[in-house]
C-alpha positions in Angstrom: 102.2 130.4 87.3 101.8 131.3 90.9 102.9 129.6 94.1 103.1 131.5 97.4 105.8 129.1 98.6 108.2 130.6 96.0 109.7 134.0 96.7 112.4 136.1 95.1 114.1 139.1 96.8 116.6 141.6 95.4 119.4 142.5 97.7 121.7 145.5 96.7 125.3 145.6 97.8 125.1 149.4 98.4 122.5 148.8 101.1 123.7 145.5 102.5 127.5 145.4 102.3 127.9 142.9 105.0 126.0 140.1 103.3 128.5 140.0 100.5 131.4 139.1 102.8 132.9 135.6 101.8 133.7 134.9 105.5 130.0 134.7 106.2 129.5 131.8 103.8 129.0 128.4 105.5 132.0 126.6 107.1 131.8 123.9 104.5 132.0 126.3 101.5 135.2 125.8 99.5 134.8 128.3 96.7 137.2 128.5 93.8 139.2 131.7 93.1 136.9 132.4 90.2 133.8 132.1 92.3 135.3 134.5 95.0 136.1 137.0 92.2 132.6 136.8 91.0 131.2 137.4 94.5 133.5 140.3 94.9 132.4 141.9 91.6 128.6 141.4 92.3 126.6 144.5 93.0 123.4 142.7 93.9 122.0 139.2 94.3 118.5 137.7 94.0 117.5 135.4 96.8 115.3 132.6 95.5 113.5 130.5 98.1 110.9 127.7 98.3 109.4 127.5 101.8 106.7 125.0 102.8 105.4 124.4 106.3 103.9 121.1 105.3 105.7 118.1 103.7 105.4 118.3 99.9 104.0 115.5 97.8 107.0 115.4 95.5 110.3 117.1 94.7 109.3 119.1 91.6 110.4 122.3 93.4 114.0 121.0 93.3 113.7 121.0 89.5 112.1 124.3 89.3 114.3 126.4 91.6 117.6 125.7 89.9 116.1 126.6 86.5 114.6 129.8 88.0 118.1 130.6 89.2 119.5 130.0 85.7 116.8 132.4 84.4 118.0 135.1 86.7 121.5 134.5 85.6 120.4 135.1 82.0 118.2 138.1 82.7 120.8 139.9 84.9 124.0 138.6 83.3 124.7 136.9 86.7 128.1 136.0 87.9 127.6 133.3 90.6 125.1 131.1 92.4 125.2 130.3 96.1 123.2 127.5 97.8 123.1 128.2 101.5 121.7 124.8 102.5 124.4 123.0 100.4 127.0 125.6 101.4 128.3 125.7 97.8 129.3 128.7 95.6 129.4 128.2 91.8 130.5 130.5 89.1 127.6 131.2 86.6 129.4 129.0 84.1 129.9 126.2 86.6 126.3 126.3 87.6 125.0 126.2 84.1 127.3 123.3 83.3 125.9 121.3 86.3 122.3 121.9 85.0 123.4 120.9 81.4 124.6 117.6 82.8 121.2 116.8 84.1 118.5 119.2 82.8 115.9 117.4 84.9 118.0 118.1 88.0 117.1 114.7 89.4 120.5 113.6 90.7 120.5 113.7 94.5 124.2 114.5 94.4 123.3 117.9 93.0 121.1 118.7 96.0 122.8 117.1 98.9 126.3 116.2 100.1 128.4 115.0 103.1 131.2 116.9 104.5 133.8 116.2 107.3 133.9 118.8 110.1 137.3 118.6 111.8 137.8 118.9 115.5 140.9 119.1 117.7 141.2 115.3 118.1 139.1 114.0 115.2 135.9 115.2 113.6 132.5 114.1 112.4 130.6 113.7 109.1 127.5 115.7 108.5 125.0 116.0 105.7 124.0 119.2 103.9 120.9 119.5 101.8 118.6 116.7 103.1 116.2 119.4 104.4 115.4 120.2 100.7 113.6 116.8 100.4 111.7 117.3 103.7 114.0 115.1 105.8 116.3 116.1 108.7 120.1 116.5 108.4 122.2 114.0 110.2 125.7 113.9 111.6 127.9 111.2 113.1 129.2 111.3 116.6 132.8 112.4 116.9 135.3 109.9 115.5 139.1 109.7 115.3 140.7 111.3 112.2 142.0 107.9 111.0 138.3 106.7 110.7 137.3 109.7 108.5 137.1 107.8 105.2 134.9 105.1 106.6 132.6 107.4 108.6 132.1 109.7 105.6 131.3 106.7 103.3 128.8 105.4 105.9 127.1 108.7 106.3 127.0 109.2 102.5 125.2 105.8 102.1 122.9 106.8 104.9 122.2 110.2 103.2 121.3 108.5 99.9 118.8 106.3 101.6 117.3 109.1 103.7 117.0 111.2 100.5 114.9 108.5 98.9 112.8 107.9 102.1 112.6 111.6 103.0 112.5 110.8 106.7 114.4 109.0 109.4 114.0 105.2 109.5 111.0 104.3 111.6 113.1 101.7 113.4 115.6 104.5 114.2 118.4 102.3 112.9 120.0 101.3 109.6 122.5 98.6 108.6 125.2 99.1 106.0 127.7 96.7 104.6 131.2 98.1 103.9 134.6 96.5 103.4 133.3 93.1 104.4 131.9 94.4 107.8 128.4 95.2 108.9 127.8 98.5 110.5 124.7 99.6 112.5 123.7 103.2 112.4 121.6 104.3 115.4 119.7 107.6 115.1 118.7 109.9 117.9 117.5 113.5 118.0 120.3 116.1 118.1 120.5 119.4 120.0 120.3 121.4 116.7 118.7 120.8 113.3 120.6 117.5 112.7 119.9 114.1 114.1 122.9 112.4 115.6 124.1 109.0 114.3 126.0 106.5 116.4 128.0 104.0 114.3 128.6 100.5 115.6 130.5 97.6 114.0 128.4 94.5 114.3 130.2 91.4 115.4 128.9 88.1 114.1 128.5 85.3 116.7 
């Protein structure tokens, strides 16, 4: 088996102390005590990546890479797994349990998620992991804290549809029904890697 888009790199703690610091994990990372202890005990890690400059025809790499990570866990008696795009840190046992639930690793919830990023007077919902399927990440415009549940649910539904389509809607808008109301999601290019989503409640005439 050979695929130049797949690479593995060994990183030793003794030569790269700084990359093992837990404060350098993504802002959305919420590791358990056990996962942090595993990170603290690790003396090295293997970075496994799949990089493609062109859109891929299917998502088979998303099945292969997690199993490759499991193989490294077995070969090196690994302690933890970190997904930098998903910003999630598992213990080895936790990661194996996730794979055991779905050996085909076909559930989109394993590869992507939506998090709330708090701000001083509210916050916004943003996706993590959509880039794995070849699509862009998206984030809502800033919303009041009391709208958090609704905004997160709408972006979650949006993320599920984008994962299936693997691109932004060609019409640059999406309509979602929730709690008896219709919401219109309008997409526009963002300043960073994420497209911004404006959420509007549609009023029936």
